[in-house]
N, C-alpha and C positions, 0 to 999 in steps of 0.2 A: 887818567880817568877814563870812564866809558865813552865820554864825548871825544877825548883825544884819540882813543883807539878807533872809534868810528870814522873820524876825519882822516886818519892816516890810511884807512882802507879805501878812500875815495879815489877816483881818477884824477890825473894831474890838474886839469883846469879847475876842478872843484876844490882841490886842496889849496891851489893858489888863491882862489877867492876867499876861502875860509881863513887863510893866513892873513890877508889884508884886514878882514873884519876883526880877527882876534887881536891884531897888533894895536888897534885903536880902541877896542871895547874893553878888554881885560888884560892889560899888559903885565900886571903883577902875577897872573896865574901861570905864566910860563908856557901858555898854550901856543902862542905865536911861534916861540923858538922851536917847540916840538913839531909844529906843522911845517916850518921852514926847513928844518933839518931833514924831514922825511921827503920833502918835495924838491929840495935843491939838487939832490943827487940824481933825480930823474928828469927834471925839466926846468932848469934855471932860465933858459931862453924864453919859455912860454910865460913864466911869471913876470919877466921884465918887459915883455912885449904886450902887456895888457893895459892900454891907455885908459880904459874905462875904470879899472881898479885904481889907477893913480889919481884920476880925477875925484873918485869917491873919497880917497884918503885925504886929499887936499880939502875937500868939502868938510869932512869930519874934523880936521884940524882947525879950520876956520870957525866951525860951530863951537868947538871946545874952547877957543880963545874968548868967544863972546860969553858963553855960559858953561863952564866946565862940567858942572854936575848934570845939567840938562843934556848936554851933548853926550856925556858918557852913558846916561840912561838910554838915550836914543841908539847909540852904537851897540850897546849890549842887547837892546831889543832887536836890532837888525841882525845881529849875530845869531841870536836864538831862532829867529824866523828862518834864517838860511840853513841852520842845522836841521830844523824840522822839515824844510823843503827837501833837503838832500836825503833825509831818512825816508820820506815818502817816495822819493824817486827810486831809492834802492829797493824798497819793498815792492814797488810796482814792477821793477825788473825781475825780481825773484818770482813774483806771481805770474809773470808772463813767460817764465822759463828761459829768460835771456841772460841769466847770470850777471856778469859785470859789464855787458855790452851797453853801448849808448842807445837811447830811445829817441825817437823823433820829437816827441812832445814831453818835456820834462817839467811842465808847469802844472802844479796841483794846488788848486785853491781850497780844497777840502781835505783835511788829513784823512789818510786811509784808515787809521784806527782812532776815530773820534770817540770821545767819552759818551756813553749813553745819556740821552736826555732824560732827566727826571722831571716828570710832570708834576707841577705844583698844584695845590688845591685851587689856586686862581685859574690856572690853565684848564683844569678839569671843569670848573664852574663855567668858564667861557665856552668850552666845547659843548657841554650839555645845554647851555643856554641857546647856542646856535641850532642844535638839533630840535629843541623844543619850539623855537621860533619857526623852523621849517615845518614841523608837524602841525603847529597851530595854523600856519598859513594854508597848508594843504587841506586841513580839516575845515577851515573857513570856506575854501573854494568848493569843496564837496557839498557842504551844507547849502551853499548858494545854488549849486546845480540841482540839488534835490528840491529846494523850494521853488525853483523855476519850473521844474518838471511838473510839480503839483499844480502850480498856477496855470501853466500852458494847457494841461489836460482839462482842468476845470473850464477854462475859457473855450476850449474846443467843444466840449459837451454842451455849453451854453450858446453855441453858435457865434461866439465872439472870435471869429477867425483872424481878424486884424490883431487883436491882443495876443492870440496864440502864436502868430507869426513873430511878433515882437519878442515874446518870451523865449521861443526856440532860437531866435537869433542871439539873444543874450547867452543862452547855454553854449552856443557854438563859439562865442567870443571867449568863454572860459575853457572850452575844450573843443577845438576844431576837428578832432577825430571822432566825435560822437555821431555814429551812423544813425542811431535812433532819432536824434534831434533833427538830422537832415531829412529823414523819412517823414517824420511827423510834420515838419514845416512844409514839406512838399504836399502832404495831404491837406493841410490848411489852405495852402495856395490854390489847390484844385477846387476847394469849396468856394473860394473867392473868384474863381474864373481865371486865375492867373496860370494858364496852362503852360506857358513857356517857362515861367519861374519854377513851377512844380516839376516839369521835365528836367530842368537843370539840377534841381536838388536830388531827384531820384538818380540821375546819371552820376552825380558826385558821390552819392551814398554807395552805389554799386561799384564805383572805382575803389572804394575803401573796403567793401565786402560784397563780393559777387555771389555769395551763397545764400542770399536772402530772397526766397521765393516771393513773399508778399511785395517786395519792392519791384521785382520784375513785373508782377501782375499790375501794380499801380502805374508803372511806366507804360505798359502796354495799353492800359485804359486811357491814359492821357493821349498817347499817340493816336488811338482810335478816335477820340473826341476831336483831335486836330485834323482828322481825315487821312492819316497815314496808316491805312489798314495793313499794308505789307509789313511795316515796322511793328505794328501791334501784334500781328501773327507771330513774328519772330520773338518778341518779348514774352508773349503768352507761352510760347514753346519752351523758352528758358525756365520760366516758372514751373511748368509741368515736368521738366526734367528733374527739378529739385523736389517737387511735391506733386505727384500725379493724383492725389486723393481729394482735390478740391473741385467739386462739381461746378462751382462758379467760374473757375478759370476755363474749363472745357466749354462751358456755355458761351463765355465771352469770345473765345477764339472762333467758335461756330458763328457768332454774329459777324465777326470781322470777315470770315470766309463767305458768309452770305452776302455781305456788301460787295464782294468781288465776284459775285455770281458763281461761286464755287459750291454748288448745291450739294454735291455728293459728299465732299469732305465736311461740310457743315452738318449734314445728317449724321455722319460718322462721329463727329465730336459730341453731338447731342446724345447719341447712343451711349457714349462713355459717361456723360454726366448723369443720365438717367440710371445707368447701372450702379453708379455710386450713391445716388439719392433719387429714388422713384418719386418722391414728393416734391421735387424741384420743379415748380411750375414753369419757370422761364425756359428751361430746357425743352419741355413739351411744346411750348408756344413757338420757340425758334425752329424746332424740327418741323412743326406743322407748317410754318411759313416757308421753309426750304422745300418741303414736299409740294406745297401749293404752287410755288414758282417753277418747280421742276415738272409740273403736270400731274402729280399724283394727288388729285383733289380729294378722293375718298380718304386716303391716308392723312391728308391735311385736316380734313374735318374731324377725324378721330382724335388727332393730337391736339388740335385747338380746343375742342370740347373738353379734353382732359385738363388742359392748362387753365381754362375758366372754372372748371370744377374744383381744382386745387386752390386757385386764387382768383376769386371773382373780380378782384381789383385790377386784373390785367386788361385794362380797357383797350390797349393797343391790339389785343388778339381778336376782339369782336369784329372790327371791319374786315380783317383778313379772313375770318371765318365766314362772314357773309359773302365775301368774294368767292371763297372756295365753294360755298353752297350754290351760289348763282352759276359758277362755272360748271359745277357738277350737274345741276338741273339743265343747263344749256346743253351739256354734252349728252344727257339722257334724251332730251328732245331731239337733238341731232341724230342720235342713234336710233330713236324711234322713227324719225323720218326716213333715215337710210333703210331701216328694216322694212318699212312700208313700201318704199320704192323698189327694193329688191324683190319683195313678194309680188308686187304688180308686174315687174318684168318677168318673173317666173311664170305668172299666169298667162301673160301674153305669148310667151314662147311655147306653151303646151298646145298640141294638135287637138282640133275639135272632133269629138266622137260622133259617127253617123247615127241618126235616130232610126230604129227599125220601122219598116212600113207594114201596116196591117192590111191584109187582104179583105 
């Protein structure tokens, strides 16, 4: 048979093992005699020196005495398993290009040529059910996030910043990578006066996405409110690198520089803001303030008047304008006094002309 031919082509130790199994499993088939005759001429000593095989034979004989039919079925089952294992081993050797040489690991728990699995309708149904459950779960999560977005935005608009913070926190529990939720929660915390919490949210958001200019601007604003003008200037600079078209950012950086008495750079930033938006009143007011503190009171008066013209609500500009006007008048008075003093000195230094005498 094909099985007998296959076994006779095995190495000696495997043929000896197969002979033992065949002798106890199917003695009437004559397979044991065929295996023994092919293996005795090559290695009788190896077959006789296999104590493990002898023990297995004794075990099979004891089992057969207790229940002959059951024992025989078990022996036949063991024999067929061993045949399958050896076939797998041979196929593995051929696949590795090793021919009939031994391999280190000859244990194969899965047949190399397993029958293809035929998916039943029940398997298909279970697989589709799993996919649907996953899709439904994901869809439910997304719906929850959308609902929370709407709720948080409405609460923010209605100045319910505590409620907005709570909703944005729920969004982050569903999706911790949501940069927009971190940014929005930071803005709500800013309105509540929680500057430290807002700064932490902005920093975490930028760690996830550092290309968001508005977040850099918000972080700079918080740092400025906390008194860290140097850090604010750096954050505003990052925002301007990403988007240099926002007059508000230029103006805020000018304010931070003004707080550090960097008047020239403050004026320069305000110039950029005014070039972008000539109607941006804050930029005119900040530039006027910088000019006033830098000693250019006439220029300050011009800029501060322009700021109040564009936005009369800029109440902070009025006292600075008054200071600039007073300073300007004071300078004019001083200049007038200096001019008068200089004129007096000049008159005193001139020689007196002799009056002609009439005869």
